[in-house]
N, CA, C, O and the ligand as a Tripos MOL2 file, in Angstrom:
@<TRIPOS>MOLECULE
protein
  293   291    74     0     0
PROTEIN
NO_CHARGES

@<TRIPOS>ATOM
      1 N         -63.6740  -35.3160   29.2070 N.3       1 MET1
      2 CA        -64.9990  -35.1390   29.8250 C.3       1 MET1
      3 C         -65.3920  -33.6690   29.7740 C.2       1 MET1
      4 O         -64.6860  -32.8040   30.2930 O.2       1 MET1
      5 N         -66.5100  -33.4060   29.1510 N.am      2 GLU2
      6 CA        -66.9530  -32.0190   29.0170 C.3       2 GLU2
      7 C         -67.7030  -31.5560   30.2550 C.2       2 GLU2
      8 O         -68.5920  -32.2480   30.7520 O.2       2 GLU2
      9 N         -67.3420  -30.3990   30.7390 N.am      3 PRO3
     10 CA        -68.0870  -29.8780   31.8900 C.3       3 PRO3
     11 C         -69.4830  -29.4170   31.4770 C.2       3 PRO3
     12 O         -69.6810  -28.8740   30.3900 O.2       3 PRO3
     13 N         -70.4200  -29.6400   32.3470 N.am      4 VAL4
     14 CA        -71.8020  -29.2320   32.1150 C.3       4 VAL4
     15 C         -72.2280  -28.3340   33.2600 C.2       4 VAL4
     16 O         -71.9350  -28.6200   34.4210 O.2       4 VAL4
     17 N         -72.9210  -27.2460   32.9370 N.am      5 CYS5
     18 CA        -73.3880  -26.3300   33.9720 C.3       5 CYS5
     19 C         -74.3630  -27.0610   34.9010 C.2       5 CYS5
     20 O         -75.3370  -27.6550   34.4390 O.2       5 CYS5
     21 N         -74.0970  -27.0170   36.2090 N.am      6 PRO6
     22 CA        -74.9910  -27.7060   37.1520 C.3       6 PRO6
     23 C         -76.3360  -26.9860   37.3090 C.2       6 PRO6
     24 O         -77.2900  -27.5460   37.8480 O.2       6 PRO6
     25 N         -76.3970  -25.7590   36.8390 N.am      7 VAL7
     26 CA        -77.6270  -24.9820   37.0070 C.3       7 VAL7
     27 C         -78.5520  -25.1600   35.8080 C.2       7 VAL7
     28 O         -79.7320  -25.4700   35.9720 O.2       7 VAL7
     29 N         -78.0180  -24.9650   34.6030 N.am      8 CYS8
     30 CA        -78.8900  -24.9840   33.4170 C.3       8 CYS8
     31 C         -78.4660  -26.0410   32.3880 C.2       8 CYS8
     32 O         -79.0840  -26.1600   31.3300 O.2       8 CYS8
     33 N         -77.4260  -26.7970   32.6970 N.am      9 ARG9
     34 CA        -76.9500  -27.8970   31.8440 C.3       9 ARG9
     35 C         -76.3970  -27.4260   30.4970 C.2       9 ARG9
     36 O         -76.3060  -28.1990   29.5430 O.2       9 ARG9
     37 N         -76.0360  -26.1610   30.4410 N.am     10 GLU10
     38 CA        -75.3720  -25.6340   29.2540 C.3      10 GLU10
     39 C         -73.9660  -26.2470   29.1560 C.2      10 GLU10
     40 O         -73.2970  -26.4640   30.1660 O.2      10 GLU10
     41 N         -73.5460  -26.5140   27.9440 N.am     11 ARG11
     42 CA        -72.2190  -27.1010   27.7680 C.3      11 ARG11
     43 C         -71.1810  -26.0680   27.3470 C.2      11 ARG11
     44 O         -69.9760  -26.3090   27.4240 O.2      11 ARG11
     45 N         -71.6650  -24.9250   26.9050 N.am     12 GLU12
     46 CA        -70.7290  -23.8790   26.4860 C.3      12 GLU12
     47 C         -70.3660  -23.0190   27.6820 C.2      12 GLU12
     48 O         -71.2370  -22.4230   28.3160 O.2      12 GLU12
     49 N         -69.0900  -22.9570   27.9840 N.am     13 MET13
     50 CA        -68.6900  -22.1510   29.1280 C.3      13 MET13
     51 C         -67.2890  -21.6090   28.9600 C.2      13 MET13
     52 O         -66.4860  -22.1020   28.1680 O.2      13 MET13
     53 N         -67.0290  -20.5780   29.7350 N.am     14 VAL14
     54 CA        -65.7140  -19.9590   29.7270 C.3      14 VAL14
     55 C         -64.8610  -20.6720   30.7620 C.2      14 VAL14
     56 O         -65.2520  -20.8140   31.9200 O.2      14 VAL14
     57 N         -63.6960  -21.1150   30.3280 N.am     15 ILE15
     58 CA        -62.8170  -21.8520   31.2320 C.3      15 ILE15
     59 C         -61.5220  -21.0640   31.3920 C.2      15 ILE15
     60 O         -60.8290  -20.7590   30.4210 O.2      15 ILE15
     61 N         -61.2240  -20.7490   32.6260 N.am     16 ILE16
     62 CA        -60.0090  -20.0010   32.9310 C.3      16 ILE16
     63 C         -59.1410  -20.8560   33.8340 C.2      16 ILE16
     64 O         -59.5430  -21.2350   34.9340 O.2      16 ILE16
     65 N         -57.9530  -21.1520   33.3540 N.am     17 GLN17
     66 CA        -57.0520  -21.9880   34.1470 C.3      17 GLN17
     67 C         -56.0490  -21.1300   34.8840 C.2      17 GLN17
     68 O         -55.4050  -20.2560   34.3020 O.2      17 GLN17
     69 N         -55.9270  -21.3910   36.1630 N.am     18 LEU18
     70 CA        -55.0310  -20.6320   37.0180 C.3      18 LEU18
     71 C         -54.1320  -21.5940   37.7750 C.2      18 LEU18
     72 O         -54.3920  -22.7940   37.8600 O.2      18 LEU18
     73 N         -53.0730  -21.0280   38.3190 N.am     19 GLU19
     74 CA        -52.2400  -21.8250   39.1910 C.3      19 GLU19
     75 C         -52.2070  -21.1440   40.5480 C.2      19 GLU19
     76 O         -51.7220  -20.0200   40.6750 O.2      19 GLU19
     77 N         -52.7250  -21.8260   41.5630 N.am     20 VAL20
     78 CA        -52.7490  -21.2880   42.9240 C.3      20 VAL20
     79 C         -51.9450  -22.2250   43.8020 C.2      20 VAL20
     80 O         -52.2530  -23.4100   43.9230 O.2      20 VAL20
     81 N         -50.9100  -21.6720   44.4110 N.am     21 ALA21
     82 CA        -50.0650  -22.4740   45.3040 C.3      21 ALA21
     83 C         -49.6010  -23.7530   44.6150 C.2      21 ALA21
     84 O         -49.6580  -24.8400   45.1910 O.2      21 ALA21
     85 N         -49.1390  -23.6060   43.3720 N.am     22 ASP22
     86 CA        -48.6210  -24.7310   42.5900 C.3      22 ASP22
     87 C         -49.6810  -25.7840   42.2840 C.2      22 ASP22
     88 O         -49.3490  -26.9150   41.9310 O.2      22 ASP22
     89 N         -50.9580  -25.4150   42.4190 N.am     23 ARG23
     90 CA        -52.0340  -26.3410   42.0790 C.3      23 ARG23
     91 C         -52.7470  -25.8160   40.8490 C.2      23 ARG23
     92 O         -52.8740  -24.6070   40.6560 O.2      23 ARG23
     93 N         -53.2050  -26.7260   40.0300 N.am     24 ASP24
     94 CA        -54.0150  -26.3430   38.8870 C.3      24 ASP24
     95 C         -55.4370  -26.0790   39.3560 C.2      24 ASP24
     96 O         -56.1250  -26.9730   39.8480 O.2      24 ASP24
     97 N         -55.8590  -24.8410   39.1950 N.am     25 VAL25
     98 CA        -57.2010  -24.4570   39.5950 C.3      25 VAL25
     99 C         -57.9060  -23.9100   38.3640 C.2      25 VAL25
    100 O         -57.3330  -23.1170   37.6170 O.2      25 VAL25
    101 N         -59.1290  -24.3230   38.1550 N.am     26 THR26
    102 CA        -59.8780  -23.9100   36.9840 C.3      26 THR26
    103 C         -61.1350  -23.1710   37.4060 C.2      26 THR26
    104 O         -61.8890  -23.6450   38.2560 O.2      26 THR26
    105 N         -61.3520  -22.0240   36.8170 N.am     27 LEU27
    106 CA        -62.5930  -21.2950   37.0180 C.3      27 LEU27
    107 C         -63.4720  -21.5230   35.8020 C.2      27 LEU27
    108 O         -63.0870  -21.2260   34.6700 O.2      27 LEU27
    109 N         -64.6590  -22.0550   36.0570 N.am     28 LEU28
    110 CA        -65.5990  -22.2840   34.9700 C.3      28 LEU28
    111 C         -66.7500  -21.3040   35.1060 C.2      28 LEU28
    112 O         -67.2890  -21.1070   36.1950 O.2      28 LEU28
    113 N         -67.1160  -20.6990   34.0020 N.am     29 SER29
    114 CA        -68.2110  -19.7440   34.0040 C.3      29 SER29
    115 C         -69.1650  -20.1090   32.8800 C.2      29 SER29
    116 O         -68.7670  -20.1760   31.7170 O.2      29 SER29
    117 N         -70.4220  -20.3440   33.2260 N.am     30 CYS30
    118 CA        -71.4110  -20.7640   32.2420 C.3      30 CYS30
    119 C         -71.7120  -19.6230   31.2800 C.2      30 CYS30
    120 O         -71.9670  -18.4950   31.7020 O.2      30 CYS30
    121 N         -71.6820  -19.9220   29.9900 N.am     31 ALA31
    122 CA        -71.9370  -18.9000   28.9820 C.3      31 ALA31
    123 C         -73.4040  -18.5150   28.9360 C.2      31 ALA31
    124 O         -73.7490  -17.4290   28.4710 O.2      31 ALA31
    125 N         -74.2690  -19.4000   29.4160 N.am     32 ALA32
    126 CA        -75.7090  -19.1670   29.3130 C.3      32 ALA32
    127 C         -76.2620  -18.4220   30.5250 C.2      32 ALA32
    128 O         -76.9430  -17.4090   30.3660 O.2      32 ALA32
    129 N         -75.9800  -18.9110   31.7310 N.am     33 CYS33
    130 CA        -76.6090  -18.3350   32.9220 C.3      33 CYS33
    131 C         -75.6290  -17.5910   33.8170 C.2      33 CYS33
    132 O         -76.0390  -16.9580   34.7890 O.2      33 CYS33
    133 N         -74.3420  -17.6600   33.5030 N.am     34 GLY34
    134 CA        -73.3700  -16.8850   34.2650 C.3      34 GLY34
    135 C         -72.9560  -17.5110   35.5830 C.2      34 GLY34
    136 O         -72.2370  -16.8900   36.3660 O.2      34 GLY34
    137 N         -73.4000  -18.7250   35.8350 N.am     35 SER35
    138 CA        -72.9610  -19.4130   37.0550 C.3      35 SER35
    139 C         -71.4560  -19.6300   37.0090 C.2      35 SER35
    140 O         -70.8660  -19.8480   35.9510 O.2      35 SER35
    141 N         -70.8620  -19.5620   38.1790 N.am     36 ARG36
    142 CA        -69.4270  -19.7840   38.2580 C.3      36 ARG36
    143 C         -69.1260  -20.8280   39.2980 C.2      36 ARG36
    144 O         -69.7740  -20.8930   40.3430 O.2      36 ARG36
    145 N         -68.1490  -21.6340   39.0090 N.am     37 TRP37
    146 CA        -67.6680  -22.5710   40.0080 C.3      37 TRP37
    147 C         -66.2250  -22.8990   39.7170 C.2      37 TRP37
    148 O         -65.6920  -22.5780   38.6550 O.2      37 TRP37
    149 N         -65.6120  -23.5360   40.6720 N.am     38 TRP38
    150 CA        -64.1720  -23.7960   40.6170 C.3      38 TRP38
    151 C         -63.8970  -25.2850   40.6180 C.2      38 TRP38
    152 O         -64.6670  -26.0930   41.1380 O.2      38 TRP38
    153 N         -62.7810  -25.6080   40.0220 N.am     39 ARG39
    154 CA        -62.2900  -26.9710   40.0940 C.3      39 ARG39
    155 C         -60.8370  -26.9490   40.4990 C.2      39 ARG39
    156 O         -60.0650  -26.0910   40.0710 O.2      39 ARG39
    157 N         -60.4800  -27.9000   41.3230 N.am     40 ARG40
    158 CA        -59.0800  -28.0490   41.7060 C.3      40 ARG40
    159 C         -58.6950  -29.4900   41.4780 C.2      40 ARG40
    160 O         -59.3310  -30.4040   42.0010 O.2      40 ARG40
    161 N         -57.6470  -29.6920   40.6930 N.am     41 ASP41
    162 CA        -57.2110  -31.0410   40.3330 C.3      41 ASP41
    163 C         -58.3710  -31.8630   39.7750 C.2      41 ASP41
    164 O         -58.4800  -33.0620   40.0310 O.2      41 ASP41
    165 N         -59.2350  -31.1930   39.0070 N.am     42 GLY42
    166 CA        -60.3200  -31.9020   38.3430 C.3      42 GLY42
    167 C         -61.5390  -32.1600   39.2110 C.2      42 GLY42
    168 O         -62.4770  -32.8300   38.7810 O.2      42 GLY42
    169 N         -61.5330  -31.6290   40.4410 N.am     43 ILE43
    170 CA        -62.6500  -31.8630   41.3560 C.3      43 ILE43
    171 C         -63.3300  -30.5280   41.6510 C.2      43 ILE43
    172 O         -62.6660  -29.5220   41.8990 O.2      43 ILE43
    173 N         -64.6630  -30.5340   41.6190 N.am     44 ASP44
    174 CA        -65.3950  -29.3150   41.9550 C.3      44 ASP44
    175 C         -65.1250  -28.9300   43.4010 C.2      44 ASP44
    176 O         -65.2030  -29.7620   44.3050 O.2      44 ASP44
    177 N         -64.8040  -27.6510   43.6050 N.am     45 VAL45
    178 CA        -64.5470  -27.1720   44.9650 C.3      45 VAL45
    179 C         -65.2930  -25.8650   45.1900 C.2      45 VAL45
    180 O         -65.6620  -25.1690   44.2450 O.2      45 VAL45
    181 N         -65.5060  -25.5500   46.4610 N.am     46 GLU46
    182 CA        -66.0930  -24.2630   46.8220 C.3      46 GLU46
    183 C         -65.0500  -23.1780   46.5920 C.2      46 GLU46
    184 O         -63.8470  -23.4340   46.6400 O.2      46 GLU46
    185 N         -65.5270  -21.9680   46.3430 N.am     47 VAL47
    186 CA        -64.5920  -20.8650   46.1290 C.3      47 VAL47
    187 C         -63.7520  -20.6410   47.3890 C.2      47 VAL47
    188 O         -62.5900  -20.2440   47.3000 O.2      47 VAL47
    189 N         -64.3360  -20.8950   48.5500 N.am     48 GLY48
    190 CA        -63.5970  -20.7450   49.8080 C.3      48 GLY48
    191 C         -62.3820  -21.6460   49.8690 C.2      48 GLY48
    192 O         -61.3620  -21.2910   50.4600 O.2      48 GLY48
    193 N         -62.4940  -22.8090   49.2560 N.am     49 ASN49
    194 CA        -61.3990  -23.7570   49.1930 C.3      49 ASN49
    195 C         -60.2170  -23.1550   48.4390 C.2      49 ASN49
    196 O         -59.0620  -23.3190   48.8330 O.2      49 ASN49
    197 N         -60.5250  -22.4580   47.3510 N.am     50 VAL50
    198 CA        -59.4810  -21.8220   46.5430 C.3      50 VAL50
    199 C         -58.8670  -20.6530   47.3070 C.2      50 VAL50
    200 O         -57.6550  -20.4420   47.2760 O.2      50 VAL50
    201 N         -59.7250  -19.8980   47.9940 N.am     51 VAL51
    202 CA        -59.2440  -18.7570   48.7760 C.3      51 VAL51
    203 C         -58.3270  -19.2390   49.8970 C.2      51 VAL51
    204 O         -57.2810  -18.6410   50.1500 O.2      51 VAL51
    205 N         -58.7260  -20.3260   50.5700 N.am     52 ASP52
    206 CA        -57.8990  -20.8980   51.6320 C.3      52 ASP52
    207 C         -56.5360  -21.3060   51.1010 C.2      52 ASP52
    208 O         -55.5060  -21.0730   51.7350 O.2      52 ASP52
    209 N         -56.5520  -21.9160   49.9300 N.am     53 LEU53
    210 CA        -55.3190  -22.3740   49.3080 C.3      53 LEU53
    211 C         -54.3870  -21.1890   49.0340 C.2      53 LEU53
    212 O         -53.1890  -21.2390   49.3130 O.2      53 LEU53
    213 N         -54.9690  -20.1320   48.4830 N.am     54 ALA54
    214 CA        -54.1800  -18.9410   48.1760 C.3      54 ALA54
    215 C         -53.6830  -18.2770   49.4530 C.2      54 ALA54
    216 O         -52.5480  -17.8060   49.5180 O.2      54 ALA54
    217 N         -54.5450  -18.2420   50.4710 N.am     55 ALA55
    218 CA        -54.1750  -17.6150   51.7440 C.3      55 ALA55
    219 C         -53.0590  -18.3980   52.4170 C.2      55 ALA55
    220 O         -52.1250  -17.8110   52.9640 O.2      55 ALA55
    221 N         -53.1530  -19.7240   52.3790 N.am     56 ALA56
    222 CA        -52.1360  -20.5720   52.9890 C.3      56 ALA56
    223 C         -50.7960  -20.3750   52.2770 C.2      56 ALA56
    224 O         -49.7440  -20.3320   52.9140 O.2      56 ALA56
    225 N         -50.8480  -20.2590   50.9680 N.am     57 ALA57
    226 CA        -49.6210  -20.0560   50.1920 C.3      57 ALA57
    227 C         -49.0030  -18.7040   50.5190 C.2      57 ALA57
    228 O         -47.7850  -18.5810   50.6520 O.2      57 ALA57
    229 N         -49.8560  -17.6930   50.6470 N.am     58 ALA58
    230 CA        -49.3790  -16.3440   50.9620 C.3      58 ALA58
    231 C         -48.7830  -16.3120   52.3640 C.2      58 ALA58
    232 O         -47.7540  -15.6760   52.5930 O.2      58 ALA58
    233 N         -49.4350  -17.0040   53.3040 N.am     59 ALA59
    234 CA        -48.9730  -17.0160   54.6910 C.3      59 ALA59
    235 C         -47.6160  -17.6950   54.8040 C.2      59 ALA59
    236 O         -46.7200  -17.1860   55.4760 O.2      59 ALA59
    237 N         -47.4610  -18.8460   54.1470 N.am     60 SER60
    238 CA        -46.2010  -19.5640   54.2290 C.3      60 SER60
    239 C         -45.1020  -18.7780   53.5220 C.2      60 SER60
    240 O         -43.9390  -18.8170   53.9230 O.2      60 SER60
    241 N         -45.4860  -18.0680   52.4700 N.am     61 GLY61
    242 CA        -44.5120  -17.2400   51.7540 C.3      61 GLY61
    243 C         -44.0020  -16.1030   52.6110 C.2      61 GLY61
    244 O         -42.8010  -15.8340   52.6460 O.2      61 GLY61
    245 N         -44.9230  -15.4230   53.3140 N.am     62 SER62
    246 CA        -44.5240  -14.2820   54.1260 C.3      62 SER62
    247 C         -43.7620  -14.7500   55.3620 C.2      62 SER62
    248 O         -42.8700  -14.0610   55.8570 O.2      62 SER62
    249 N         -44.1380  -15.9560   55.8600 N.am     63 ARG63
    250 CA        -43.4450  -16.4910   57.0200 C.3      63 ARG63
    251 C         -41.9750  -16.7380   56.6890 C.2      63 ARG63
    252 O         -41.0850  -16.5270   57.5130 O.2      63 ARG63
    253 N         -41.7510  -17.1930   55.4490 N.am     64 ARG64
    254 CA        -40.3930  -17.4650   55.0170 C.3      64 ARG64
    255 C         -39.5810  -16.1660   54.9380 C.2      64 ARG64
    256 O         -38.3920  -16.1320   55.2560 O.2      64 ARG64
    257 N         -40.2570  -15.1120   54.5080 N.am     65 ARG65
    258 CA        -39.5620  -13.8290   54.3510 C.3      65 ARG65
    259 C         -39.3450  -13.1040   55.6670 C.2      65 ARG65
    260 O         -38.5250  -12.1910   55.7580 O.2      65 ARG65
    261 N         -40.1000  -13.5260   56.7030 N.am     66 LYS66
    262 CA        -40.1000  -12.7820   57.9560 C.3      66 LYS66
    263 C         -38.7580  -12.8370   58.6740 C.2      66 LYS66
    264 O         -38.4250  -11.9350   59.4420 O.2      66 LYS66
    265 N         -37.9800  -13.9020   58.4250 N.am     67 GLY67
    266 CA        -36.7350  -14.1140   59.1410 C.3      67 GLY67
    267 C         -35.7940  -12.9280   59.0680 C.2      67 GLY67
    268 O         -35.0600  -12.6600   60.0190 O.2      67 GLY67
    269 N         -35.8050  -12.2320   57.9770 N.am     68 ARG68
    270 CA        -34.8570  -11.1370   57.8070 C.3      68 ARG68
    271 C         -35.6160   -9.8840   57.3930 C.2      68 ARG68
    272 O         -35.8900   -9.6830   56.2100 O.2      68 ARG68
    273 N         -35.9490   -9.0580   58.3450 N.am     69 PRO69
    274 CA        -36.6980   -7.8480   58.0030 C.3      69 PRO69
    275 C         -35.8350   -6.8630   57.2240 C.2      69 PRO69
    276 O         -34.7070   -6.5550   57.6070 O.2      69 PRO69
    277 N         -36.3810   -6.3950   56.1550 N.am     70 SER70
    278 CA        -35.6120   -5.4700   55.3180 C.3      70 SER70
    279 C         -36.0160   -4.0290   55.6280 C.2      70 SER70
    280 O         -37.1950   -3.7130   55.7890 O.2      70 SER70
    281 N         -35.0470   -3.2060   55.7030 N.am     71 ARG71
    282 CA        -35.3520   -1.7940   55.9880 C.3      71 ARG71
    283 C         -35.2210   -0.9850   54.7090 C.2      71 ARG71
    284 O         -34.1990   -1.0250   54.0240 O.2      71 ARG71
    285 N         -36.2420   -0.2790   54.4200 N.am     72 THR72
    286 CA        -36.1690    0.6380   53.2850 C.3      72 THR72
    287 C         -36.5920    2.0020   53.7930 C.2      72 THR72
    288 O         -37.7380    2.2140   54.1900 O.2      72 THR72
    289 N         -35.6530    2.9060   53.7700 N.am     73 ALA73
    290 CA        -35.9660    4.2340   54.3200 C.3      73 ALA73
    291 C         -35.5850    5.3500   53.3840 C.2      73 ALA73
    292 O         -35.7860    6.5210   53.7070 O.2      73 ALA73
    293 ZN        -75.6940  -22.3140   33.2600 Zn       74 ZN74
@<TRIPOS>BOND
     1     1     2 1
     2     2     3 1
     3     3     4 2
     4     3     5 am
     5     5     6 1
     6     6     7 1
     7     7     8 2
     8     7     9 am
     9     9    10 1
    10    10    11 1
    11    11    12 2
    12    11    13 am
    13    13    14 1
    14    14    15 1
    15    15    16 2
    16    15    17 am
    17    17    18 1
    18    18    19 1
    19    19    20 2
    20    19    21 am
    21    21    22 1
    22    22    23 1
    23    23    24 2
    24    23    25 am
    25    25    26 1
    26    26    27 1
    27    27    28 2
    28    27    29 am
    29    29    30 1
    30    30    31 1
    31    31    32 2
    32    31    33 am
    33    33    34 1
    34    34    35 1
    35    35    36 2
    36    35    37 am
    37    37    38 1
    38    38    39 1
    39    39    40 2
    40    39    41 am
    41    41    42 1
    42    42    43 1
    43    43    44 2
    44    43    45 am
    45    45    46 1
    46    46    47 1
    47    47    48 2
    48    47    49 am
    49    49    50 1
    50    50    51 1
    51    51    52 2
    52    51    53 am
    53    53    54 1
    54    54    55 1
    55    55    56 2
    56    55    57 am
    57    57    58 1
    58    58    59 1
    59    59    60 2
    60    59    61 am
    61    61    62 1
    62    62    63 1
    63    63    64 2
    64    63    65 am
    65    65    66 1
    66    66    67 1
    67    67    68 2
    68    67    69 am
    69    69    70 1
    70    70    71 1
    71    71    72 2
    72    71    73 am
    73    73    74 1
    74    74    75 1
    75    75    76 2
    76    75    77 am
    77    77    78 1
    78    78    79 1
    79    79    80 2
    80    79    81 am
    81    81    82 1
    82    82    83 1
    83    83    84 2
    84    83    85 am
    85    85    86 1
    86    86    87 1
    87    87    88 2
    88    87    89 am
    89    89    90 1
    90    90    91 1
    91    91    92 2
    92    91    93 am
    93    93    94 1
    94    94    95 1
    95    95    96 2
    96    95    97 am
    97    97    98 1
    98    98    99 1
    99    99   100 2
   100    99   101 am
   101   101   102 1
   102   102   103 1
   103   103   104 2
   104   103   105 am
   105   105   106 1
   106   106   107 1
   107   107   108 2
   108   107   109 am
   109   109   110 1
   110   110   111 1
   111   111   112 2
   112   111   113 am
   113   113   114 1
   114   114   115 1
   115   115   116 2
   116   115   117 am
   117   117   118 1
   118   118   119 1
   119   119   120 2
   120   119   121 am
   121   121   122 1
   122   122   123 1
   123   123   124 2
   124   123   125 am
   125   125   126 1
   126   126   127 1
   127   127   128 2
   128   127   129 am
   129   129   130 1
   130   130   131 1
   131   131   132 2
   132   131   133 am
   133   133   134 1
   134   134   135 1
   135   135   136 2
   136   135   137 am
   137   137   138 1
   138   138   139 1
   139   139   140 2
   140   139   141 am
   141   141   142 1
   142   142   143 1
   143   143   144 2
   144   143   145 am
   145   145   146 1
   146   146   147 1
   147   147   148 2
   148   147   149 am
   149   149   150 1
   150   150   151 1
   151   151   152 2
   152   151   153 am
   153   153   154 1
   154   154   155 1
   155   155   156 2
   156   155   157 am
   157   157   158 1
   158   158   159 1
   159   159   160 2
   160   159   161 am
   161   161   162 1
   162   162   163 1
   163   163   164 2
   164   163   165 am
   165   165   166 1
   166   166   167 1
   167   167   168 2
   168   167   169 am
   169   169   170 1
   170   170   171 1
   171   171   172 2
   172   171   173 am
   173   173   174 1
   174   174   175 1
   175   175   176 2
   176   175   177 am
   177   177   178 1
   178   178   179 1
   179   179   180 2
   180   179   181 am
   181   181   182 1
   182   182   183 1
   183   183   184 2
   184   183   185 am
   185   185   186 1
   186   186   187 1
   187   187   188 2
   188   187   189 am
   189   189   190 1
   190   190   191 1
   191   191   192 2
   192   191   193 am
   193   193   194 1
   194   194   195 1
   195   195   196 2
   196   195   197 am
   197   197   198 1
   198   198   199 1
   199   199   200 2
   200   199   201 am
   201   201   202 1
   202   202   203 1
   203   203   204 2
   204   203   205 am
   205   205   206 1
   206   206   207 1
   207   207   208 2
   208   207   209 am
   209   209   210 1
   210   210   211 1
   211   211   212 2
   212   211   213 am
   213   213   214 1
   214   214   215 1
   215   215   216 2
   216   215   217 am
   217   217   218 1
   218   218   219 1
   219   219   220 2
   220   219   221 am
   221   221   222 1
   222   222   223 1
   223   223   224 2
   224   223   225 am
   225   225   226 1
   226   226   227 1
   227   227   228 2
   228   227   229 am
   229   229   230 1
   230   230   231 1
   231   231   232 2
   232   231   233 am
   233   233   234 1
   234   234   235 1
   235   235   236 2
   236   235   237 am
   237   237   238 1
   238   238   239 1
   239   239   240 2
   240   239   241 am
   241   241   242 1
   242   242   243 1
   243   243   244 2
   244   243   245 am
   245   245   246 1
   246   246   247 1
   247   247   248 2
   248   247   249 am
   249   249   250 1
   250   250   251 1
   251   251   252 2
   252   251   253 am
   253   253   254 1
   254   254   255 1
   255   255   256 2
   256   255   257 am
   257   257   258 1
   258   258   259 1
   259   259   260 2
   260   259   261 am
   261   261   262 1
   262   262   263 1
   263   263   264 2
   264   263   265 am
   265   265   266 1
   266   266   267 1
   267   267   268 2
   268   267   269 am
   269   269   270 1
   270   270   271 1
   271   271   272 2
   272   271   273 am
   273   273   274 1
   274   274   275 1
   275   275   276 2
   276   275   277 am
   277   277   278 1
   278   278   279 1
   279   279   280 2
   280   279   281 am
   281   281   282 1
   282   282   283 1
   283   283   284 2
   284   283   285 am
   285   285   286 1
   286   286   287 1
   287   287   288 2
   288   287   289 am
   289   289   290 1
   290   290   291 1
   291   291   292 2
@<TRIPOS>SUBSTRUCTURE
     1 MET1         2 RESIDUE 1 A MET
     2 GLU2         6 RESIDUE 1 A GLU
     3 PRO3        10 RESIDUE 1 A PRO
     4 VAL4        14 RESIDUE 1 A VAL
     5 CYS5        18 RESIDUE 1 A CYS
     6 PRO6        22 RESIDUE 1 A PRO
     7 VAL7        26 RESIDUE 1 A VAL
     8 CYS8        30 RESIDUE 1 A CYS
     9 ARG9        34 RESIDUE 1 A ARG
    10 GLU10       38 RESIDUE 1 A GLU
    11 ARG11       42 RESIDUE 1 A ARG
    12 GLU12       46 RESIDUE 1 A GLU
    13 MET13       50 RESIDUE 1 A MET
    14 VAL14       54 RESIDUE 1 A VAL
    15 ILE15       58 RESIDUE 1 A ILE
    16 ILE16       62 RESIDUE 1 A ILE
    17 GLN17       66 RESIDUE 1 A GLN
    18 LEU18       70 RESIDUE 1 A LEU
    19 GLU19       74 RESIDUE 1 A GLU
    20 VAL20       78 RESIDUE 1 A VAL
    21 ALA21       82 RESIDUE 1 A ALA
    22 ASP22       86 RESIDUE 1 A ASP
    23 ARG23       90 RESIDUE 1 A ARG
    24 ASP24       94 RESIDUE 1 A ASP
    25 VAL25       98 RESIDUE 1 A VAL
    26 THR26      102 RESIDUE 1 A THR
    27 LEU27      106 RESIDUE 1 A LEU
    28 LEU28      110 RESIDUE 1 A LEU
    29 SER29      114 RESIDUE 1 A SER
    30 CYS30      118 RESIDUE 1 A CYS
    31 ALA31      122 RESIDUE 1 A ALA
    32 ALA32      126 RESIDUE 1 A ALA
    33 CYS33      130 RESIDUE 1 A CYS
    34 GLY34      134 RESIDUE 1 A GLY
    35 SER35      138 RESIDUE 1 A SER
    36 ARG36      142 RESIDUE 1 A ARG
    37 TRP37      146 RESIDUE 1 A TRP
    38 TRP38      150 RESIDUE 1 A TRP
    39 ARG39      154 RESIDUE 1 A ARG
    40 ARG40      158 RESIDUE 1 A ARG
    41 ASP41      162 RESIDUE 1 A ASP
    42 GLY42      166 RESIDUE 1 A GLY
    43 ILE43      170 RESIDUE 1 A ILE
    44 ASP44      174 RESIDUE 1 A ASP
    45 VAL45      178 RESIDUE 1 A VAL
    46 GLU46      182 RESIDUE 1 A GLU
    47 VAL47      186 RESIDUE 1 A VAL
    48 GLY48      190 RESIDUE 1 A GLY
    49 ASN49      194 RESIDUE 1 A ASN
    50 VAL50      198 RESIDUE 1 A VAL
    51 VAL51      202 RESIDUE 1 A VAL
    52 ASP52      206 RESIDUE 1 A ASP
    53 LEU53      210 RESIDUE 1 A LEU
    54 ALA54      214 RESIDUE 1 A ALA
    55 ALA55      218 RESIDUE 1 A ALA
    56 ALA56      222 RESIDUE 1 A ALA
    57 ALA57      226 RESIDUE 1 A ALA
    58 ALA58      230 RESIDUE 1 A ALA
    59 ALA59      234 RESIDUE 1 A ALA
    60 SER60      238 RESIDUE 1 A SER
    61 GLY61      242 RESIDUE 1 A GLY
    62 SER62      246 RESIDUE 1 A SER
    63 ARG63      250 RESIDUE 1 A ARG
    64 ARG64      254 RESIDUE 1 A ARG
    65 ARG65      258 RESIDUE 1 A ARG
    66 LYS66      262 RESIDUE 1 A LYS
    67 GLY67      266 RESIDUE 1 A GLY
    68 ARG68      270 RESIDUE 1 A ARG
    69 PRO69      274 RESIDUE 1 A PRO
    70 SER70      278 RESIDUE 1 A SER
    71 ARG71      282 RESIDUE 1 A ARG
    72 THR72      286 RESIDUE 1 A THR
    73 ALA73      290 RESIDUE 1 A ALA
    74 ZN74       293 GROUP 0 **** ****
């Protein structure tokens, strides 16, 4: 299924695939009008959704590391 720009219906776009918190996240950028949007697991999502995902992953990661504080002096 080819993505189509929701703004100008252009079919040519830049697709950047990322992995956020072990999820496949895709950034689509329209080649014609420059609109950008995100997809997660093949579903259009708000950018805030991706940010939340990354923040949650970062938080759980740091929480895991917190148990043993390392001293570097
Ligand atoms: Zn467009």
